[in-house]
C-alpha positions in Angstrom: 69.3 -29.9 18.1 71.8 -31.8 15.9 71.3 -32.6 12.2 70.8 -36.2 13.1 68.0 -35.2 15.4 66.4 -33.1 12.7 66.5 -36.0 10.2 66.3 -39.1 12.5 67.6 -42.4 11.3 65.4 -45.4 10.4 63.6 -46.5 13.6 63.7 -50.0 15.1 67.3 -50.9 14.5 68.8 -52.7 17.5 72.5 -53.5 18.1 72.1 -56.5 15.9 69.5 -55.5 13.3 68.8 -59.1 12.3 67.8 -60.3 15.8 64.2 -59.3 15.4 63.8 -60.0 11.7 63.2 -63.2 9.8 66.1 -63.2 7.4 66.3 -66.9 6.5 70.0 -66.5 5.4 70.9 -69.0 2.7 73.4 -71.7 3.8 76.8 -71.9 2.3 78.8 -69.4 0.2 77.3 -67.5 -2.7 79.9 -65.9 -5.0 79.7 -62.8 -7.2 80.0 -65.3 -10.1 76.6 -66.7 -9.1 75.1 -63.2 -9.0 76.6 -62.5 -12.4 75.1 -65.5 -14.1 71.7 -65.2 -12.4 71.2 -61.4 -12.8 73.8 -59.6 -14.9 74.3 -62.2 -17.7 70.5 -62.9 -17.6 70.0 -59.2 -18.5 68.1 -58.6 -15.3 70.5 -56.2 -13.6 68.8 -52.9 -12.7 72.1 -51.1 -12.0 71.1 -49.9 -8.6 74.5 -50.5 -7.1 73.3 -52.5 -4.1 75.8 -55.3 -4.6 78.7 -52.9 -4.7 77.4 -51.1 -1.6 77.0 -54.4 0.3 80.4 -55.9 -0.5 82.5 -55.7 2.7 85.8 -56.1 0.8 85.1 -53.6 -2.0 85.5 -56.4 -4.5 82.7 -55.1 -6.8 83.2 -52.1 -9.0 81.5 -50.6 -12.1 82.5 -51.6 -15.6 83.6 -48.5 -17.5 82.2 -49.9 -20.7 78.7 -51.0 -19.9 78.1 -49.5 -16.4 77.3 -52.8 -14.8 78.7 -54.4 -11.7 82.0 -56.2 -12.2 84.6 -57.9 -10.0 87.7 -55.8 -9.4 89.5 -57.9 -6.8 89.2 -61.2 -4.8 85.6 -62.4 -4.1 85.4 -63.9 -0.6 82.1 -65.7 -1.1 80.4 -63.8 1.7 77.1 -63.9 -0.1 76.2 -60.2 0.7 76.0 -59.2 -3.0 73.4 -61.9 -3.4 71.6 -61.1 -0.2 71.1 -57.4 -1.0 70.4 -57.6 -4.7 66.6 -56.8 -5.3 66.7 -59.1 -8.4 68.2 -62.2 -6.6 68.4 -62.8 -2.9 66.5 -59.8 -1.5 62.7 -60.1 -1.4 62.3 -56.4 -2.0 58.6 -56.3 -1.3 59.3 -57.6 2.3 61.8 -54.7 2.7 59.0 -52.2 1.7 56.6 -53.9 4.1 59.1 -53.7 7.0 59.8 -50.0 6.2 56.1 -49.2 6.3 55.6 -51.0 9.6 58.7 -49.4 11.2 57.9 -45.9 10.0 56.4 -43.4 12.5 54.1 -40.7 11.3 51.6 -40.2 8.5 51.8 -40.1 4.7 50.7 -37.1 2.7 50.7 -36.0 -0.9 51.4 -32.5 -2.2 51.9 -30.6 -5.5 55.2 -28.8 -5.1 57.3 -26.2 -7.0 60.4 -24.3 -6.3 59.7 -20.9 -5.0 62.3 -19.2 -7.2 62.2 -19.0 -11.0 65.8 -20.1 -11.6 65.3 -23.4 -9.9 61.9 -23.9 -11.5 63.5 -23.6 -15.0 66.7 -25.6 -14.1 65.0 -28.6 -12.4 62.5 -31.2 -13.6 58.7 -30.4 -13.2 59.1 -27.1 -11.4 62.4 -28.0 -9.7 60.9 -29.1 -6.4 63.5 -31.8 -5.6 66.3 -29.4 -6.4 64.8 -26.7 -4.3 64.1 -29.1 -1.4 67.7 -30.4 -1.3 69.2 -27.0 -1.9 67.4 -25.5 1.1 68.4 -28.4 3.4 72.0 -28.0 2.4 71.9 -24.2 2.9 70.3 -24.7 6.3 72.9 -27.2 7.4 70.4 -30.0 7.7 72.4 -32.0 5.2 76.1 -32.0 4.1 75.5 -33.3 0.7 73.1 -35.0 -1.8 73.9 -37.9 -4.0 72.2 -37.2 -7.3 72.7 -38.1 -11.0 73.8 -36.2 -14.1 74.6 -37.0 -17.7 78.2 -37.9 -18.4 80.1 -35.3 -20.5 81.8 -38.0 -22.6 78.8 -40.2 -23.4 75.4 -38.9 -24.3 72.5 -40.0 -22.1 74.6 -42.2 -19.8 74.2 -41.2 -16.1 76.8 -40.9 -13.5 76.5 -40.3 -9.7 77.7 -36.9 -8.3 77.8 -35.6 -4.7 76.4 -32.1 -4.6 77.3 -30.1 -1.5 75.7 -26.7 -2.4 72.7 -25.2 -4.0 74.9 -24.1 -6.9 76.1 -27.7 -7.5 72.5 -28.9 -7.4 71.4 -26.4 -10.0 74.3 -27.3 -12.2 73.2 -30.9 -12.2 69.5 -30.4 -12.1 67.1 -32.4 -14.4 66.3 -36.1 -14.9 68.6 -38.8 -16.1 66.8 -41.9 -17.4 69.8 -44.3 -17.2 71.0 -45.7 -13.9 74.3 -44.4 -12.5 74.8 -47.1 -9.9 74.8 -44.4 -7.2 74.3 -46.6 -4.2 77.6 -48.3 -5.1 79.4 -45.0 -5.7 78.7 -43.3 -2.3 82.0 -44.4 -0.6 84.0 -43.2 -3.6 82.2 -39.9 -3.8 82.6 -39.2 0.0 86.3 -40.2 -0.1 86.9 -37.7 -3.0 85.1 -34.9 -1.1 86.2 -32.9 1.9 83.3 -34.3 4.0 83.8 -36.2 7.2 81.0 -38.2 8.8 78.5 -36.5 6.5 74.7 -36.5 6.6 73.6 -37.2 3.0 70.4 -37.3 1.0 70.2 -40.1 -1.6 68.1 -39.6 -4.7 67.3 -42.6 -6.9 64.8 -44.9 -8.4 62.8 -47.1 -6.1 65.2 -50.1 -6.4 68.0 -47.9 -5.2 66.0 -46.9 -2.1 65.0 -50.6 -1.5 68.7 -51.4 -1.5 69.8 -48.7 1.0 66.7 -49.4 3.2 67.7 -53.1 3.4 71.3 -52.3 4.2 70.2 -49.8 7.0 67.6 -52.2 8.5 69.1 -55.6 7.9 72.8 -55.0 7.4 75.6 -54.5 9.9 75.0 -52.0 12.8 75.5 -48.5 11.5 75.7 -49.6 7.8 74.9 -46.8 5.3 74.2 -44.6 8.3 75.4 -41.6 6.4 72.1 -41.6 4.4 69.9 -39.4 6.4 67.2 -38.8 3.8 66.0 -40.9 0.9 64.2 -39.4 -2.1 62.7 -41.9 -4.6 61.8 -40.9 -8.2 58.5 -42.4 -9.6 59.6 -45.1 -12.0 58.2 -47.8 -14.2 61.5 -48.5 -15.9 65.0 -47.2 -16.5 66.9 -47.3 -19.8 70.2 -48.9 -20.8 72.4 -46.2 -22.4 73.5 -48.1 -25.5 70.1 -49.3 -26.3 68.5 -45.9 -25.6 70.9 -44.3 -28.1 70.2 -47.0 -30.6 66.4 -46.5 -30.4 66.7 -42.7 -30.7 68.8 -43.2 -33.9 66.1 -45.5 -35.2 63.7 -42.5 -34.8 66.0 -40.2 -36.6 67.3 -38.4 -33.5 71.0 -37.9 -32.9 71.6 -38.8 -29.2 74.3 -36.1 -29.0 71.7 -33.5 -29.9 69.4 -34.5 -27.0 69.5 -31.9 -24.2 66.9 -33.7 -22.0 64.3 -36.4 -21.9 60.9 -36.5 -20.2 58.2 -39.1 -19.9 54.6 -37.9 -19.3 51.2 -39.3 -19.9 52.6 -42.3 -21.7 54.7 -40.2 -24.1 58.5 -39.9 -24.3 59.8 -36.5 -25.3 63.3 -35.7 -26.4 64.3 -32.1 -26.3 67.1 -30.2 -27.9 68.4 -26.9 -26.7 65.6 -25.0 -28.5 63.1 -27.5 -29.9 61.3 -30.8 -29.4 63.3 -33.5 -31.3 60.8 -36.4 -30.7 57.4 -37.1 -29.2 56.3 -40.7 -29.3 54.6 -43.4 -27.2 57.0 -44.5 -24.6 56.2 -48.1 -25.6 58.3 -47.4 -28.7 61.3 -47.5 -26.3 60.6 -50.8 -24.7 63.7 -52.3 -26.4 65.8 -49.7 -24.6 64.5 -50.6 -21.1 66.3 -52.6 -18.5 64.3 -55.9 -18.5 64.8 -56.3 -14.7 62.6 -53.3 -14.2 59.6 -55.3 -15.2 59.8 -57.2 -12.0 59.4 -54.2 -9.8 56.0 -53.4 -8.3 57.2 -50.3 -6.5 56.4 -47.4 -8.8 56.3 -44.7 -6.1 59.3 -45.9 -4.0 57.4 -46.7 -0.9 60.5 -47.3 1.3 61.6 -43.7 0.7 61.1 -40.7 3.1 59.9 -38.6 0.1 58.9 -39.8 -3.4 58.7 -37.4 -6.3 57.3 -37.4 -9.9 55.0 -35.7 -12.3 52.0 -37.9 -12.1 48.8 -36.3 -10.7 50.2 -32.8 -10.2 49.5 -29.8 -12.4 51.9 -28.9 -15.2 55.3 -27.6 -14.0 54.8 -29.1 -10.5 56.1 -32.2 -8.8 54.0 -34.6 -6.8 55.6 -35.2 -3.4 54.6 -38.2 -1.4 55.9 -37.4 2.1 56.2 -40.3 4.6 56.9 -40.4 8.3 58.9 -38.2 10.6 62.0 -37.9 8.3 59.9 -36.9 5.3 57.8 -34.4 7.3 60.8 -32.8 9.0 62.7 -32.5 5.7 59.7 -30.8 4.0 59.2 -28.5 7.0 62.8 -27.5 7.1 62.8 -26.6 3.3 59.3 -25.0 3.1 60.6 -21.4 2.6 62.1 -22.5 -0.7 59.0 -24.3 -1.9 55.4 -23.6 -3.1 53.4 -26.4 -1.5 49.8 -27.2 -2.1 47.7 -30.2 -1.0 47.3 -32.7 -3.8 43.6 -32.5 -4.6 43.3 -35.7 -6.5 45.7 -38.6 -6.4 43.6 -40.9 -8.6 46.1 -40.9 -11.5 48.9 -41.8 -9.1 47.1 -44.7 -7.5 46.0 -46.0 -10.9 49.5 -46.0 -12.3 50.9 -47.6 -9.2 48.2 -50.3 -9.3 48.9 -51.0 -13.0 52.6 -51.2 -12.3 52.1 -53.7 -9.5 49.9 -55.9 -11.6 52.4 -56.0 -14.4 55.2 -56.9 -12.0 53.2 -59.7 -10.3 52.6 -61.2 -13.8 56.3 -60.9 -14.7 57.8 -62.3 -11.6 58.5 -66.1 -11.8 58.3 -66.2 -8.0 55.5 -65.3 -5.8 55.1 -61.7 -4.8 54.9 -62.0 -1.1 55.4 -59.0 1.2 55.2 -61.4 4.2 57.6 -64.0 2.8 61.2 -64.5 4.1 63.5 -61.6 3.5 66.2 -63.8 1.8 65.8 -66.0 -1.3 68.3 -68.7 -1.5 70.4 -69.4 -4.6 68.9 -72.8 -5.3 65.4 -71.5 -4.7 66.0 -68.7 -7.2 67.3 -71.1 -9.8 64.2 -73.3 -9.5 62.0 -70.3 -10.0 63.9 -68.7 -12.9 65.1 -71.8 -14.8 63.2 -72.5 -18.0 61.9 -68.9 -18.2 63.1 -66.1 -20.5 65.1 -64.7 -17.6 67.0 -67.9 -16.5 70.6 -67.7 -15.4 73.1 -67.5 -18.3 76.7 -68.7 -18.6 79.4 -66.0 -18.0 80.3 -63.7 -20.8 83.7 -65.1 -22.2 85.0 -61.5 -22.2 84.7 -61.5 -18.4 85.9 -65.0 -17.7 89.5 -63.8 -16.9 88.1 -61.8 -14.0 86.8 -64.9 -12.3 89.9 -67.0 -13.0 91.9 -64.2 -11.4 89.7 -63.2 -8.5 87.6 -66.3 -7.6 
């Protein structure tokens, strides 16, 4: 049995994936400039990388200074960056509803740890995700895993990396609380590797998984087909690197001294190499959060094959929510590297997911409608966001030259 048979692709995709879906594609061209004003300049970008991944002309890159999407060559006005952005044209809750309808198999929850001590120590919450992916790589079920690590030249700013071995996963284990735009980095990472036609796992926050799920189910035939397994990380918000460092300094913590961060039971912990540098309510870091995260009602990443986080599991263990055939088969293939127990009580998980959904529904200017049309047109978006604290903003003058050159 081939790797693709072991980890089957998303079901229900025909030759033209749009022919059986209600996409309500907006009429006319929508330019990256429109996305910039409506999402990036409005401080609603969640840095998932969906726009860069969707762009057919590779016109969208990542700004080296702020880590946000930016135009790097001619925009063709194809509208795809708008169509697949979970904060503009993509009704992300419809993507989740479609993923749940199309998925075959059941959903189960477990408390999971790595079976070996080295991985337990190196990884987050018992190293379960690191052990899972490491075993799948070692068994040949996957060729690589797109994960995040902290940049060497900038404290607490994440970057995407393609790990192709257990050793590389261990070297990059742990959590990064800033977005590395990994969905938009996949093509570059594969091109820089020695892999050809690889089967990859993608690890990311729920918005990242929403983006890749939309591209696989509603994009061009075969789009993002290299992603054979998706792993979502429980998330209520991600941080912006500059603002995160600023808030840490306000609390008397040197960002360069922070070895790792963790969020648990409403507390944020900053750890040095040998001591706890800070323990405080996570609300104290609200100013460092990406404001667009407040619109997301998908705490557990329901479009993913496996979701992982520390809510509801015992200490030093990870809660795995395993969905459908792809999730089940991935867990079964890696079971020798894991200690797996049924999750006795998922009350805390359900409560936090419910709270997050209520907060998002109150924050969204538009209706939260899992059965609504997949696409949200530009004018419709403007009507919903104008005269709110998240309305579209004029371009940053520092970036105007990009549009004069490329648009």
